[in-house]
N, CA and C atoms as an extended XYZ file, in Angstrom:
573
Properties=species:S:1:pos:R:3:atomname:S:1:resname:S:1:resid:I:1 pbc="F F F"
N       -50.711      -26.228       16.612 N   UNK     1
C       -49.260      -26.456       16.914 CA  UNK     1
C       -48.787      -27.777       16.461 C   UNK     1
N       -47.605      -27.738       15.671 N   UNK     2
C       -47.123      -28.938       15.122 CA  UNK     2
C       -46.307      -29.718       16.224 C   UNK     2
N       -46.459      -30.904       16.269 N   UNK     3
C       -45.771      -31.895       17.230 CA  UNK     3
C       -44.557      -32.105       16.617 C   UNK     3
N       -43.345      -31.725       17.188 N   UNK     4
C       -42.092      -31.714       16.564 CA  UNK     4
C       -41.430      -33.220       16.724 C   UNK     4
N       -42.135      -34.014       17.663 N   UNK     5
C       -41.507      -35.195       17.896 CA  UNK     5
C       -42.214      -36.325       17.000 C   UNK     5
N       -43.386      -35.956       16.649 N   UNK     6
C       -44.253      -36.937       15.729 CA  UNK     6
C       -43.565      -37.161       14.410 C   UNK     6
N       -43.430      -38.370       13.958 N   UNK     7
C       -42.799      -38.738       12.697 CA  UNK     7
C       -43.832      -38.558       11.630 C   UNK     7
N       -43.317      -38.044       10.400 N   UNK     8
C       -44.305      -37.711        9.328 CA  UNK     8
C       -43.774      -38.879        8.342 C   UNK     8
N       -44.881      -39.602        7.819 N   UNK     9
C       -44.636      -40.703        6.904 CA  UNK     9
C       -44.309      -39.926        5.522 C   UNK     9
N       -43.201      -40.393        4.768 N   UNK    10
C       -42.874      -39.792        3.602 CA  UNK    10
C       -43.632      -40.602        2.386 C   UNK    10
N       -44.591      -39.916        1.686 N   UNK    11
C       -45.314      -40.731        0.691 CA  UNK    11
C       -44.276      -41.222       -0.401 C   UNK    11
N       -44.602      -42.350       -0.994 N   UNK    12
C       -43.715      -42.888       -2.048 CA  UNK    12
C       -43.461      -41.894       -3.137 C   UNK    12
N       -44.343      -41.134       -3.604 N   UNK    13
C       -44.075      -40.251       -4.660 CA  UNK    13
C       -43.042      -39.130       -4.267 C   UNK    13
N       -43.015      -38.743       -3.045 N   UNK    14
C       -42.012      -37.904       -2.467 CA  UNK    14
C       -40.647      -38.489       -2.502 C   UNK    14
N       -40.670      -39.796       -1.897 N   UNK    15
C       -39.384      -40.596       -2.011 CA  UNK    15
C       -38.807      -40.522       -3.413 C   UNK    15
N       -39.675      -40.828       -4.421 N   UNK    16
C       -39.154      -40.911       -5.773 CA  UNK    16
C       -38.612      -39.515       -6.236 C   UNK    16
N       -39.343      -38.431       -5.881 N   UNK    17
C       -38.889      -37.068       -6.169 CA  UNK    17
C       -37.429      -36.852       -5.595 C   UNK    17
N       -37.361      -37.176       -4.285 N   UNK    18
C       -36.061      -37.024       -3.521 CA  UNK    18
C       -34.963      -37.826       -4.046 C   UNK    18
N       -35.341      -39.050       -4.665 N   UNK    19
C       -34.279      -39.878       -5.292 CA  UNK    19
C       -33.853      -39.162       -6.634 C   UNK    19
N       -34.738      -38.708       -7.286 N   UNK    20
C       -34.419      -38.114       -8.520 CA  UNK    20
C       -33.563      -36.734       -8.287 C   UNK    20
N       -33.865      -35.935       -7.155 N   UNK    21
C       -33.220      -34.856       -6.945 CA  UNK    21
C       -31.878      -35.088       -6.322 C   UNK    21
N       -31.723      -36.003       -5.355 N   UNK    22
C       -30.584      -36.117       -4.584 CA  UNK    22
C       -29.788      -37.359       -4.719 C   UNK    22
N       -30.360      -38.407       -5.466 N   UNK    23
C       -29.758      -39.564       -5.666 CA  UNK    23
C       -30.463      -40.750       -4.921 C   UNK    23
N       -30.610      -42.012       -5.536 N   UNK    24
C       -31.405      -43.036       -5.074 CA  UNK    24
C       -30.769      -43.527       -3.618 C   UNK    24
N       -29.487      -43.348       -3.344 N   UNK    25
C       -28.929      -43.891       -2.263 CA  UNK    25
C       -28.753      -42.826       -1.071 C   UNK    25
N       -29.210      -41.593       -1.388 N   UNK    26
C       -29.092      -40.516       -0.484 CA  UNK    26
C       -30.005      -40.841        0.730 C   UNK    26
N       -29.683      -40.301        1.853 N   UNK    27
C       -30.428      -40.465        3.094 CA  UNK    27
C       -31.885      -39.913        2.886 C   UNK    27
N       -31.977      -38.683        2.182 N   UNK    28
C       -33.143      -38.062        1.918 CA  UNK    28
C       -34.122      -39.039        1.175 C   UNK    28
N       -33.582      -39.766        0.134 N   UNK    29
C       -34.419      -40.603       -0.616 CA  UNK    29
C       -34.828      -41.963        0.082 C   UNK    29
N       -33.964      -42.405        0.998 N   UNK    30
C       -34.144      -43.596        1.634 CA  UNK    30
C       -35.046      -43.670        2.875 C   UNK    30
N       -35.125      -42.364        3.377 N   UNK    31
C       -35.847      -42.321        4.689 CA  UNK    31
C       -37.363      -42.423        4.355 C   UNK    31
N       -38.095      -43.126        5.226 N   UNK    32
C       -39.477      -43.278        5.108 CA  UNK    32
C       -40.376      -42.425        5.993 C   UNK    32
N       -39.552      -41.825        6.999 N   UNK    33
C       -40.395      -40.922        7.934 CA  UNK    33
C       -39.351      -39.882        8.452 C   UNK    33
N       -39.975      -38.743        8.807 N   UNK    34
C       -39.012      -37.679        9.348 CA  UNK    34
C       -39.915      -37.027       10.374 C   UNK    34
N       -39.045      -36.341       11.417 N   UNK    35
C       -39.758      -35.460       12.336 CA  UNK    35
C       -39.858      -34.111       11.665 C   UNK    35
N       -40.660      -33.146       12.112 N   UNK    36
C       -41.116      -31.884       11.539 CA  UNK    36
C       -39.845      -31.098       11.266 C   UNK    36
N       -38.756      -31.057       12.148 N   UNK    37
C       -37.667      -30.253       11.869 CA  UNK    37
C       -36.770      -30.882       10.743 C   UNK    37
N       -36.761      -32.167       10.643 N   UNK    38
C       -36.018      -32.947        9.536 CA  UNK    38
C       -36.749      -32.596        8.316 C   UNK    38
N       -38.183      -32.625        8.357 N   UNK    39
C       -38.931      -32.283        7.023 CA  UNK    39
C       -38.668      -31.014        6.644 C   UNK    39
N       -38.529      -29.953        7.551 N   UNK    40
C       -38.119      -28.572        7.180 CA  UNK    40
C       -36.838      -28.588        6.397 C   UNK    40
N       -35.791      -29.236        6.932 N   UNK    41
C       -34.529      -29.388        6.340 CA  UNK    41
C       -34.591      -29.832        4.932 C   UNK    41
N       -35.278      -30.984        4.734 N   UNK    42
C       -35.385      -31.461        3.378 CA  UNK    42
C       -36.108      -30.644        2.470 C   UNK    42
N       -37.091      -30.019        2.901 N   UNK    43
C       -37.983      -29.001        1.993 CA  UNK    43
C       -37.085      -27.707        1.744 C   UNK    43
N       -36.310      -27.291        2.586 N   UNK    44
C       -35.370      -26.182        2.407 CA  UNK    44
C       -34.490      -26.640        1.222 C   UNK    44
N       -33.973      -27.845        1.310 N   UNK    45
C       -33.026      -28.315        0.301 CA  UNK    45
C       -33.623      -28.413       -1.046 C   UNK    45
N       -34.962      -28.888       -1.064 N   UNK    46
C       -35.669      -29.004       -2.321 CA  UNK    46
C       -35.855      -27.618       -2.887 C   UNK    46
N       -36.218      -26.496       -2.088 N   UNK    47
C       -36.323      -25.143       -2.728 CA  UNK    47
C       -34.932      -24.711       -3.212 C   UNK    47
N       -33.881      -25.013       -2.346 N   UNK    48
C       -32.551      -24.651       -2.909 CA  UNK    48
C       -32.300      -25.282       -4.212 C   UNK    48
N       -32.572      -26.465       -4.489 N   UNK    49
C       -32.469      -27.114       -5.745 CA  UNK    49
C       -33.264      -26.488       -6.801 C   UNK    49
N       -34.430      -26.089       -6.520 N   UNK    50
C       -35.324      -25.430       -7.448 CA  UNK    50
C       -34.761      -24.007       -7.955 C   UNK    50
N       -34.120      -23.397       -7.053 N   UNK    51
C       -33.422      -22.082       -7.359 CA  UNK    51
C       -32.382      -22.515       -8.498 C   UNK    51
N       -31.538      -23.466       -8.261 N   UNK    52
C       -30.471      -23.850       -9.219 CA  UNK    52
C       -31.088      -24.211      -10.584 C   UNK    52
N       -32.262      -25.016      -10.572 N   UNK    53
C       -32.905      -25.481      -11.770 CA  UNK    53
C       -33.491      -24.315      -12.458 C   UNK    53
N       -33.973      -23.355      -11.755 N   UNK    54
C       -34.517      -22.035      -12.473 CA  UNK    54
C       -33.405      -21.412      -13.108 C   UNK    54
N       -32.285      -21.062      -12.330 N   UNK    55
C       -31.207      -20.416      -12.968 CA  UNK    55
C       -30.705      -21.027      -14.270 C   UNK    55
N       -30.775      -22.237      -14.326 N   UNK    56
C       -30.181      -23.051      -15.394 CA  UNK    56
C       -31.077      -23.048      -16.543 C   UNK    56
N       -32.367      -23.014      -16.324 N   UNK    57
C       -33.338      -23.585      -17.286 CA  UNK    57
C       -34.421      -22.555      -17.808 C   UNK    57
N       -34.498      -21.412      -17.051 N   UNK    58
C       -35.583      -20.446      -17.322 CA  UNK    58
C       -34.964      -19.090      -17.878 C   UNK    58
N       -35.267      -18.895      -19.052 N   UNK    59
C       -34.835      -17.566      -19.595 CA  UNK    59
C       -36.073      -16.679      -19.805 C   UNK    59
N       -36.222      -15.499      -19.030 N   UNK    60
C       -37.445      -14.739      -19.029 CA  UNK    60
C       -37.116      -13.409      -18.735 C   UNK    60
N       -38.174      -12.531      -18.769 N   UNK    61
C       -37.963      -11.126      -18.362 CA  UNK    61
C       -37.800      -10.882      -16.955 C   UNK    61
N       -37.286       -9.806      -16.563 N   UNK    62
C       -36.867       -9.475      -15.205 CA  UNK    62
C       -38.068       -9.555      -14.247 C   UNK    62
N       -39.193       -8.984      -14.702 N   UNK    63
C       -40.353       -8.925      -13.779 CA  UNK    63
C       -40.858      -10.520      -13.450 C   UNK    63
N       -40.844      -11.339      -14.466 N   UNK    64
C       -41.187      -12.616      -14.371 CA  UNK    64
C       -40.146      -13.405      -13.540 C   UNK    64
N       -38.956      -13.074      -13.655 N   UNK    65
C       -37.900      -13.706      -12.777 CA  UNK    65
C       -38.042      -13.370      -11.369 C   UNK    65
N       -38.345      -12.157      -11.084 N   UNK    66
C       -38.615      -11.709       -9.715 CA  UNK    66
C       -39.959      -12.418       -9.120 C   UNK    66
N       -40.866      -12.507       -9.939 N   UNK    67
C       -42.131      -13.176       -9.422 CA  UNK    67
C       -41.818      -14.614       -9.134 C   UNK    67
N       -41.071      -15.327       -9.996 N   UNK    68
C       -40.700      -16.824       -9.845 CA  UNK    68
C       -39.873      -16.803       -8.461 C   UNK    68
N       -38.984      -15.888       -8.245 N   UNK    69
C       -38.218      -15.966       -7.071 CA  UNK    69
C       -39.199      -15.690       -5.777 C   UNK    69
N       -40.240      -14.953       -5.964 N   UNK    70
C       -41.201      -14.593       -4.875 CA  UNK    70
C       -41.747      -15.914       -4.392 C   UNK    70
N       -42.143      -16.895       -5.381 N   UNK    71
C       -42.783      -18.080       -5.099 CA  UNK    71
C       -41.818      -19.001       -4.235 C   UNK    71
N       -40.612      -19.130       -4.691 N   UNK    72
C       -39.618      -19.876       -4.006 CA  UNK    72
C       -39.374      -19.250       -2.616 C   UNK    72
N       -39.189      -17.921       -2.564 N   UNK    73
C       -38.905      -17.176       -1.288 CA  UNK    73
C       -40.019      -17.473       -0.352 C   UNK    73
N       -41.217      -17.343       -0.743 N   UNK    74
C       -42.396      -17.622        0.152 CA  UNK    74
C       -42.398      -19.059        0.630 C   UNK    74
N       -42.051      -20.098       -0.139 N   UNK    75
C       -42.076      -21.525        0.281 CA  UNK    75
C       -40.786      -21.673        1.359 C   UNK    75
N       -39.711      -21.059        1.136 N   UNK    76
C       -38.540      -21.100        2.054 CA  UNK    76
C       -38.841      -20.390        3.227 C   UNK    76
N       -39.465      -19.237        3.241 N   UNK    77
C       -39.807      -18.360        4.414 CA  UNK    77
C       -40.765      -19.164        5.303 C   UNK    77
N       -41.724      -19.775        4.751 N   UNK    78
C       -42.731      -20.537        5.425 CA  UNK    78
C       -42.160      -21.621        6.367 C   UNK    78
N       -41.065      -22.109        5.888 N   UNK    79
C       -40.299      -23.193        6.845 CA  UNK    79
C       -39.768      -22.688        8.052 C   UNK    79
N       -39.782      -21.282        8.240 N   UNK    80
C       -39.406      -20.757        9.588 CA  UNK    80
C       -40.581      -20.707       10.487 C   UNK    80
N       -41.755      -20.898        9.997 N   UNK    81
C       -42.884      -20.905       10.914 CA  UNK    81
C       -43.224      -22.358       11.348 C   UNK    81
N       -43.975      -22.356       12.465 N   UNK    82
C       -44.250      -23.512       13.204 CA  UNK    82
C       -45.035      -24.593       12.208 C   UNK    82
N       -46.239      -24.076       11.910 N   UNK    83
C       -47.112      -24.721       10.930 CA  UNK    83
C       -46.779      -24.324        9.492 C   UNK    83
N       -45.805      -24.804        8.803 N   UNK    84
C       -45.299      -24.357        7.668 CA  UNK    84
C       -45.936      -25.043        6.337 C   UNK    84
N       -46.727      -26.074        6.458 N   UNK    85
C       -47.114      -26.763        5.214 CA  UNK    85
C       -47.920      -25.932        4.331 C   UNK    85
N       -48.988      -25.307        4.767 N   UNK    86
C       -49.789      -24.455        3.775 CA  UNK    86
C       -48.980      -23.362        3.164 C   UNK    86
N       -48.251      -22.692        3.866 N   UNK    87
C       -47.357      -21.651        3.299 CA  UNK    87
C       -46.392      -22.228        2.248 C   UNK    87
N       -45.778      -23.258        2.572 N   UNK    88
C       -44.818      -24.016        1.643 CA  UNK    88
C       -45.647      -24.334        0.316 C   UNK    88
N       -46.834      -24.920        0.546 N   UNK    89
C       -47.592      -25.275       -0.663 CA  UNK    89
C       -48.115      -24.031       -1.488 C   UNK    89
N       -48.321      -22.989       -0.920 N   UNK    90
C       -48.680      -21.679       -1.570 CA  UNK    90
C       -47.610      -21.176       -2.333 C   UNK    90
N       -46.359      -21.189       -1.781 N   UNK    91
C       -45.088      -20.743       -2.587 CA  UNK    91
C       -44.890      -21.586       -3.720 C   UNK    91
N       -44.957      -22.974       -3.536 N   UNK    92
C       -44.700      -23.804       -4.675 CA  UNK    92
C       -45.846      -23.774       -5.769 C   UNK    92
N       -46.985      -23.594       -5.283 N   UNK    93
C       -48.137      -23.443       -6.248 CA  UNK    93
C       -47.978      -22.091       -7.115 C   UNK    93
N       -47.563      -21.001       -6.342 N   UNK    94
C       -47.312      -19.766       -6.977 CA  UNK    94
C       -46.240      -19.926       -8.079 C   UNK    94
N       -45.119      -20.593       -7.580 N   UNK    95
C       -44.072      -20.789       -8.539 CA  UNK    95
C       -44.533      -21.575       -9.769 C   UNK    95
N       -45.244      -22.690       -9.549 N   UNK    96
C       -45.897      -23.478      -10.680 CA  UNK    96
C       -46.745      -22.761      -11.593 C   UNK    96
N       -47.644      -21.948      -11.126 N   UNK    97
C       -48.437      -21.133      -11.965 CA  UNK    97
C       -47.645      -20.100      -12.764 C   UNK    97
N       -46.586      -19.467      -12.115 N   UNK    98
C       -45.651      -18.529      -12.859 CA  UNK    98
C       -45.014      -19.190      -13.841 C   UNK    98
N       -44.555      -20.476      -13.659 N   UNK    99
C       -43.915      -21.146      -14.746 CA  UNK    99
C       -44.751      -21.340      -15.986 C   UNK    99
N       -46.049      -21.304      -15.715 N   UNK   100
C       -47.046      -21.428      -16.847 CA  UNK   100
C       -47.291      -20.073      -17.453 C   UNK   100
N       -46.754      -19.048      -16.897 N   UNK   101
C       -46.848      -17.649      -17.526 CA  UNK   101
C       -47.163      -16.571      -16.569 C   UNK   101
N       -48.102      -16.659      -15.563 N   UNK   102
C       -48.457      -15.627      -14.719 CA  UNK   102
C       -49.220      -16.156      -13.485 C   UNK   102
N       -49.312      -15.286      -12.563 N   UNK   103
C       -50.147      -15.607      -11.301 CA  UNK   103
C       -51.554      -15.075      -11.475 C   UNK   103
N       -52.485      -15.953      -11.611 N   UNK   104
C       -53.850      -15.535      -11.733 CA  UNK   104
C       -54.437      -14.733      -10.608 C   UNK   104
N       -55.360      -13.807      -10.827 N   UNK   105
C       -55.956      -12.942       -9.765 CA  UNK   105
C       -57.447      -12.985      -10.241 C   UNK   105
N       -58.199      -13.724       -9.460 N   UNK   106
C       -59.735      -13.832       -9.800 CA  UNK   106
C       -60.464      -13.170       -8.660 C   UNK   106
N       -59.830      -12.382       -7.810 N   UNK   107
C       -60.554      -11.858       -6.669 CA  UNK   107
C       -61.725      -11.035       -6.938 C   UNK   107
N       -61.712      -10.408       -8.093 N   UNK   108
C       -62.993       -9.659       -8.538 CA  UNK   108
C       -64.070      -10.336       -9.225 C   UNK   108
N       -63.722      -11.651       -9.481 N   UNK   109
C       -64.646      -12.416      -10.180 CA  UNK   109
C       -65.843      -12.707       -9.445 C   UNK   109
N       -67.074      -12.635      -10.095 N   UNK   110
C       -68.303      -12.995       -9.440 CA  UNK   110
C       -68.576      -14.550       -9.810 C   UNK   110
N       -69.402      -15.123       -9.090 N   UNK   111
C       -69.794      -16.512       -9.406 CA  UNK   111
C       -70.288      -16.786      -10.725 C   UNK   111
N       -70.576      -18.016      -11.048 N   UNK   112
C       -71.219      -18.387      -12.331 CA  UNK   112
C       -70.087      -18.943      -13.234 C   UNK   112
N       -70.532      -19.109      -14.438 N   UNK   113
C       -69.727      -19.749      -15.537 CA  UNK   113
C       -68.432      -18.975      -15.806 C   UNK   113
N       -67.385      -19.684      -15.787 N   UNK   114
C       -66.062      -19.135      -16.171 CA  UNK   114
C       -65.885      -18.812      -17.589 C   UNK   114
N       -65.398      -17.649      -18.003 N   UNK   115
C       -65.279      -17.267      -19.348 CA  UNK   115
C       -64.150      -18.132      -19.971 C   UNK   115
N       -64.037      -18.020      -21.296 N   UNK   116
C       -63.033      -18.895      -22.099 CA  UNK   116
C       -61.646      -18.480      -21.825 C   UNK   116
N       -61.502      -17.293      -21.214 N   UNK   117
C       -60.077      -16.821      -20.944 CA  UNK   117
C       -59.742      -17.054      -19.464 C   UNK   117
N       -60.553      -17.790      -18.758 N   UNK   118
C       -60.267      -17.849      -17.252 CA  UNK   118
C       -58.898      -18.402      -16.971 C   UNK   118
N       -58.551      -19.612      -17.625 N   UNK   119
C       -57.484      -20.283      -17.186 CA  UNK   119
C       -56.268      -19.814      -18.015 C   UNK   119
N       -56.337      -18.882      -18.879 N   UNK   120
C       -55.170      -18.493      -19.590 CA  UNK   120
C       -54.261      -17.689      -18.758 C   UNK   120
N       -52.952      -17.898      -18.969 N   UNK   121
C       -51.937      -17.283      -18.142 CA  UNK   121
C       -50.986      -16.442      -19.075 C   UNK   121
N       -51.448      -16.060      -20.301 N   UNK   122
C       -50.557      -15.599      -21.273 CA  UNK   122
C       -50.672      -14.012      -21.526 C   UNK   122
N       -51.076      -13.291      -20.447 N   UNK   123
C       -51.269      -11.850      -20.645 CA  UNK   123
C       -49.700      -11.076      -20.933 C   UNK   123
N       -48.759      -11.707      -20.213 N   UNK   124
C       -47.428      -10.899      -20.440 CA  UNK   124
C       -46.359      -11.749      -21.043 C   UNK   124
N       -46.585      -13.131      -21.173 N   UNK   125
C       -45.715      -14.031      -21.777 CA  UNK   125
C       -46.457      -15.393      -22.122 C   UNK   125
N       -45.938      -16.241      -22.963 N   UNK   126
C       -46.394      -17.454      -23.258 CA  UNK   126
C       -45.327      -18.498      -23.128 C   UNK   126
N       -45.773      -19.624      -22.722 N   UNK   127
C       -44.899      -20.797      -22.533 CA  UNK   127
C       -44.844      -21.767      -23.743 C   UNK   127
N       -43.754      -22.019      -24.327 N   UNK   128
C       -43.758      -22.997      -25.401 CA  UNK   128
C       -42.567      -23.907      -25.261 C   UNK   128
N       -42.787      -25.114      -25.470 N   UNK   129
C       -41.822      -26.178      -25.392 CA  UNK   129
C       -41.409      -26.606      -26.680 C   UNK   129
N       -40.127      -26.580      -26.979 N   UNK   130
C       -39.585      -26.984      -28.244 CA  UNK   130
C       -38.559      -28.147      -28.065 C   UNK   130
N       -38.353      -28.968      -29.002 N   UNK   131
C       -37.447      -30.030      -29.037 CA  UNK   131
C       -36.614      -30.069      -30.265 C   UNK   131
N       -35.281      -30.050      -30.100 N   UNK   132
C       -34.394      -30.248      -31.193 CA  UNK   132
C       -34.357      -31.736      -31.546 C   UNK   132
N       -33.692      -32.215      -32.600 N   UNK   133
C       -33.775      -33.548      -32.977 CA  UNK   133
C       -33.108      -34.491      -31.941 C   UNK   133
N       -32.140      -34.011      -31.220 N   UNK   134
C       -31.388      -34.868      -30.222 CA  UNK   134
C       -32.484      -35.117      -29.100 C   UNK   134
N       -33.290      -34.061      -28.702 N   UNK   135
C       -34.277      -34.173      -27.681 CA  UNK   135
C       -35.384      -35.163      -28.142 C   UNK   135
N       -35.850      -35.098      -29.367 N   UNK   136
C       -36.841      -35.908      -29.941 CA  UNK   136
C       -36.217      -37.430      -29.906 C   UNK   136
N       -35.126      -37.534      -30.269 N   UNK   137
C       -34.509      -38.941      -30.350 CA  UNK   137
C       -34.582      -39.502      -28.879 C   UNK   137
N       -34.057      -38.674      -27.907 N   UNK   138
C       -34.095      -39.168      -26.577 CA  UNK   138
C       -35.597      -39.432      -25.994 C   UNK   138
N       -36.490      -38.644      -26.540 N   UNK   139
C       -37.885      -38.727      -26.116 CA  UNK   139
C       -38.404      -40.019      -26.572 C   UNK   139
N       -38.201      -40.460      -27.801 N   UNK   140
C       -38.550      -41.744      -28.408 CA  UNK   140
C       -38.103      -42.885      -27.643 C   UNK   140
N       -36.829      -42.807      -27.072 N   UNK   141
C       -36.319      -43.953      -26.270 CA  UNK   141
C       -36.731      -43.822      -24.933 C   UNK   141
N       -37.000      -42.733      -24.385 N   UNK   142
C       -37.368      -42.639      -22.963 CA  UNK   142
C       -38.816      -43.007      -22.770 C   UNK   142
N       -39.724      -43.051      -23.766 N   UNK   143
C       -41.044      -43.486      -23.610 CA  UNK   143
C       -41.237      -44.958      -23.264 C   UNK   143
N       -40.123      -45.686      -23.605 N   UNK   144
C       -40.076      -47.128      -23.085 CA  UNK   144
C       -40.039      -47.302      -21.627 C   UNK   144
N       -39.554      -46.206      -20.912 N   UNK   145
C       -39.539      -46.339      -19.422 CA  UNK   145
C       -40.673      -45.659      -18.760 C   UNK   145
N       -41.781      -45.466      -19.452 N   UNK   146
C       -42.945      -44.810      -18.935 CA  UNK   146
C       -44.121      -45.601      -19.082 C   UNK   146
N       -45.223      -45.381      -18.398 N   UNK   147
C       -46.440      -46.153      -18.428 CA  UNK   147
C       -47.172      -45.644      -19.685 C   UNK   147
N       -47.126      -44.405      -20.000 N   UNK   148
C       -47.918      -43.908      -21.171 CA  UNK   148
C       -46.995      -43.105      -22.058 C   UNK   148
N       -47.163      -43.020      -23.269 N   UNK   149
C       -48.104      -43.561      -24.042 CA  UNK   149
C       -47.731      -45.073      -24.474 C   UNK   149
N       -48.711      -45.931      -24.784 N   UNK   150
C       -48.394      -47.218      -25.228 CA  UNK   150
C       -48.206      -47.230      -26.792 C   UNK   150
N       -47.139      -47.598      -27.185 N   UNK   151
C       -46.771      -47.660      -28.713 CA  UNK   151
C       -46.966      -49.043      -29.163 C   UNK   151
N       -47.053      -49.152      -30.473 N   UNK   152
C       -47.253      -50.406      -31.162 CA  UNK   152
C       -45.914      -51.268      -31.180 C   UNK   152
N       -44.786      -50.559      -31.147 N   UNK   153
C       -43.505      -51.239      -31.029 CA  UNK   153
C       -42.575      -50.568      -29.944 C   UNK   153
N       -41.879      -51.354      -29.263 N   UNK   154
C       -40.925      -50.859      -28.199 CA  UNK   154
C       -39.926      -49.989      -28.979 C   UNK   154
N       -39.675      -48.733      -28.679 N   UNK   155
C       -38.857      -47.932      -29.392 CA  UNK   155
C       -37.287      -48.374      -29.383 C   UNK   155
N       -36.942      -49.073      -28.318 N   UNK   156
C       -35.622      -49.661      -28.387 CA  UNK   156
C       -35.323      -50.674      -29.392 C   UNK   156
N       -36.527      -51.545      -29.576 N   UNK   157
C       -36.491      -52.685      -30.608 CA  UNK   157
C       -36.575      -51.974      -31.913 C   UNK   157
N       -37.188      -50.939      -32.077 N   UNK   158
C       -37.246      -50.162      -33.437 CA  UNK   158
C       -35.873      -49.540      -33.721 C   UNK   158
N       -35.176      -49.061      -32.754 N   UNK   159
C       -33.906      -48.549      -32.962 CA  UNK   159
C       -32.993      -49.615      -33.532 C   UNK   159
N       -33.098      -50.934      -32.795 N   UNK   160
C       -32.263      -52.129      -33.134 CA  UNK   160
C       -32.562      -52.386      -34.604 C   UNK   160
N       -33.814      -52.418      -35.003 N   UNK   161
C       -34.174      -52.734      -36.383 CA  UNK   161
C       -33.534      -51.747      -37.285 C   UNK   161
N       -33.593      -50.445      -37.045 N   UNK   162
C       -33.032      -49.505      -37.762 CA  UNK   162
C       -31.417      -49.535      -37.948 C   UNK   162
N       -30.813      -49.941      -36.826 N   UNK   163
C       -29.413      -50.183      -36.879 CA  UNK   163
C       -28.948      -51.352      -37.778 C   UNK   163
N       -29.837      -52.436      -37.715 N   UNK   164
C       -29.599      -53.573      -38.523 CA  UNK   164
C       -29.799      -53.183      -39.983 C   UNK   164
N       -30.683      -52.450      -40.227 N   UNK   165
C       -30.941      -51.940      -41.608 CA  UNK   165
C       -29.818      -50.848      -42.044 C   UNK   165
N       -29.415      -49.877      -41.274 N   UNK   166
C       -28.676      -48.762      -41.838 CA  UNK   166
C       -27.210      -48.777      -41.200 C   UNK   166
N       -27.053      -49.568      -40.070 N   UNK   167
C       -25.760      -49.518      -39.456 CA  UNK   167
C       -25.636      -48.424      -38.521 C   UNK   167
N       -24.442      -48.296      -37.888 N   UNK   168
C       -24.218      -47.328      -36.793 CA  UNK   168
C       -23.913      -45.939      -37.292 C   UNK   168
N       -23.531      -45.815      -38.629 N   UNK   169
C       -23.114      -44.490      -38.966 CA  UNK   169
C       -24.227      -43.581      -39.357 C   UNK   169
N       -25.493      -44.172      -39.542 N   UNK   170
C       -26.738      -43.452      -39.668 CA  UNK   170
C       -26.937      -42.527      -38.424 C   UNK   170
N       -27.584      -41.354      -38.664 N   UNK   171
C       -27.592      -40.349      -37.567 CA  UNK   171
C       -29.011      -40.399      -36.843 C   UNK   171
N       -29.142      -39.780      -35.864 N   UNK   172
C       -30.384      -39.724      -35.014 CA  UNK   172
C       -31.404      -39.092      -35.950 C   UNK   172
N       -31.006      -38.207      -36.833 N   UNK   173
C       -31.945      -37.508      -37.706 CA  UNK   173
C       -32.548      -38.665      -38.748 C   UNK   173
N       -31.621      -39.456      -39.135 N   UNK   174
C       -32.030      -40.488      -40.123 CA  UNK   174
C       -33.021      -41.444      -39.353 C   UNK   174
N       -32.690      -41.711      -38.078 N   UNK   175
C       -33.612      -42.687      -37.360 CA  UNK   175
C       -34.907      -42.021      -37.224 C   UNK   175
N       -35.050      -40.709      -36.840 N   UNK   176
C       -36.410      -40.060      -36.611 CA  UNK   176
C       -37.151      -40.066      -37.943 C   UNK   176
N       -36.578      -39.774      -39.141 N   UNK   177
C       -37.283      -39.814      -40.324 CA  UNK   177
C       -37.631      -41.235      -40.637 C   UNK   177
N       -36.847      -42.220      -40.442 N   UNK   178
C       -37.271      -43.729      -40.683 CA  UNK   178
C       -38.407      -44.073      -39.689 C   UNK   178
N       -38.311      -43.649      -38.469 N   UNK   179
C       -39.292      -44.041      -37.308 CA  UNK   179
C       -40.629      -43.359      -37.791 C   UNK   179
N       -40.621      -42.121      -38.316 N   UNK   180
C       -41.789      -41.441      -38.677 CA  UNK   180
C       -42.510      -42.135      -39.809 C   UNK   180
N       -41.657      -42.632      -40.788 N   UNK   181
C       -42.340      -43.375      -41.967 CA  UNK   181
C       -42.755      -44.809      -41.536 C   UNK   181
N       -41.902      -45.436      -40.870 N   UNK   182
C       -42.124      -46.892      -40.361 CA  UNK   182
C       -43.301      -46.993      -39.338 C   UNK   182
N       -43.357      -46.021      -38.439 N   UNK   183
C       -44.282      -46.065      -37.294 CA  UNK   183
C       -45.079      -44.789      -37.162 C   UNK   183
N       -45.730      -44.401      -38.233 N   UNK   184
C       -46.350      -43.088      -38.157 CA  UNK   184
C       -47.405      -42.863      -37.098 C   UNK   184
N       -48.096      -43.830      -36.721 N   UNK   185
C       -49.058      -43.698      -35.445 CA  UNK   185
C       -48.319      -43.455      -34.262 C   UNK   185
N       -47.233      -44.218      -33.978 N   UNK   186
C       -46.358      -44.048      -32.828 CA  UNK   186
C       -45.853      -42.656      -32.839 C   UNK   186
N       -45.285      -42.342      -33.995 N   UNK   187
C       -44.681      -40.885      -34.135 CA  UNK   187
C       -45.762      -39.830      -33.708 C   UNK   187
N       -46.788      -40.066      -34.243 N   UNK   188
C       -47.889      -39.001      -34.138 CA  UNK   188
C       -48.327      -38.885      -32.596 C   UNK   188
N       -48.250      -39.920      -31.944 N   UNK   189
C       -48.639      -40.016      -30.419 CA  UNK   189
C       -47.569      -39.218      -29.659 C   UNK   189
N       -46.271      -39.372      -30.130 N   UNK   190
C       -45.148      -38.691      -29.390 CA  UNK   190
C       -45.090      -37.160      -29.633 C   UNK   190
N       -45.238      -36.958      -31.021 N   UNK   191
C       -45.008      -35.521      -31.463 CA  UNK   191
C       -46.175      -34.929      -32.128 C   UNK   191
């Protein structure tokens, strides 16, 4: 039985997620602890956001779409239960696996070594990420704000060098070609 008066400490990683979803100054992002019922409300809003992101970003077949919805539905329905955490985790895990292609079913598997196909989720569909030039350009610049990978030159400084050399009329495509030639190891790390 969950104690509804007990405060739940919000891990820093969850605070960052809430900040990214709802804004850094939102109450959800700045709260460091919640009661169970408040936690339910926040997690419900997170699932609602996932519905919107799914509708905007995922193009797939109808069966897959319904399966994805089932994961979000399970997560949201679990929030109606007193001890909702594991049900919520199951729904989000199902949703995550389905985003990779399918929901694995190893119930008939016997013990021992896993075969080479064990982790493949591509029976009905495959996931492929593609980037157009503008996305690649933004990726080069975004890597400066991350911990990994470490590049030989700060991408923003490289862009400054490029602009000094070619001016502001040069395109992002021109920059990517220049960057690939000037910093081939860095380009290879990124793409």
